[in-house]
N, C-alpha and C positions, 0 to 999 in steps of 0.2 A: 533217407537216414532215419526218419521217425519210425518207419516200418521195421527196420533192422533193430533199433533199440527196443521197440515193443516186442518183437519176436524174441530177442535176447532176454527180456524181462520175463516173458511167459515161460521160456525154457528154464530159466533160473528158478522161478517159482515152483514149477513142476518137480524139478530136481530136489528142491528144498522139501517139498511136501512128501516126496518118496523116501526121504531120509528120516521121517518122523519115527519116534519110538514111543511105545506104550509106557504107562506108569508102572508096569510090572517087570521092571528090570530092563535088560537090553534086547528084549524081544521085538523084532521089527513088525510094525503094524501093516495090515493089508491096505494098499492104496488103490482107490478106484476113482479115475478121472473120466470125464465124458464131455464132449462138445455140446451135447444137447442139454436142455434144462431139466430133463426128466430121465431117470435111469431106473430100470426095473431089474432087480437081482433076486435070485431065489436061494442063494447059498450063504447069506450073511445075516447080521443082526438087524440091519436097516434095509428096507425095500422101497422101491418107487419114490425116491427122493425127488422133490420138485421145489424149485425156487421161483417165486412169482410175486408181483409182476416184474417183468424184465423188459424194458427198463423200469426202475422203481423211482417214484417221486417222493413218497413219504413213508408208507408202511410196507416193509418187506416181510413176506411169509415164506417159511420153510416147512414143507409138509412131507411126511414119510410114514411108513408103516414099520412098527418095531415088533420083534418076536418076543421080547421080554423087557422088564424094567431095568433101567441103568441110568447112567449120566452121559450127557453129550455136551461137547464144547463147540460152540459156533464162533468162528473168527472171520473177520473181514480184513482183507489185505489190499493195499493199493497196488498200482501197476508196477511198482518196483519191489514188491514183497514186504513192505513195512506194515505191521498190524495196526489197524485203526480202530478195531472193536473186537472184544472177546468176552464171551459170557458162557457160563455153565448152566445147563438146563437139565431138569429131571425128565426122563423119557418113560412113558407108560407103555404097557403092551397094547398093540393095536395101532390105530391111526393117531398121529400127533401133528399139531400145527403150532409152530413157534412164530410169533410176531415180533418184529424189531422195528422201532420207530427211528427211521434213518435221520429225520430232521432234528430230533432231540439229541442225537449223538454228534451233531455238527459235522456230518460227513458231506464233503463237497462233491459236486458233479464230476463224473469221470468213470473210468473203467476200473473195476475191482474184481477180486476173486473171493468167493465165500467158501469157507471150508467147514465141514461138519466132521468132527472126530467122535466116534462112539465105539466103545469096546476096542477092538483091534482094527477098525476100519476107518479110512479117511476118504471123504467125498469132497471133491472140489468142483465148483461151477464158476463160470464167468458171469459177472454182474455189471450192469450199466446203471449208474445213479444219475438222474437228470435233475 
């Protein structure tokens, strides 16, 4: 029963993520999901996004390469899709590393999804907090 609930939660989260809209009207954003913790793309604003360590105990790092300056929003969702953390970051051209102190945010142990929204792209990764 737990497996069915978890699968349903994951599907609901992915469907929610795919229905995201950009701040520039009703234009649908490009959604990129992957099972691995690293994804290389060569057609977007962000390339080679990596979330580490996974599982995380205290400091979570999100690294990626950006083609130009912009803003990115990093959100952390629990396994039922409820946001538990959201913050906006400035992104510079080139390599970027964003650090998030999980312990100071009072995030409990469990399975989460971390989502990075930049320009018209959405990247989602599974994350385990210990």
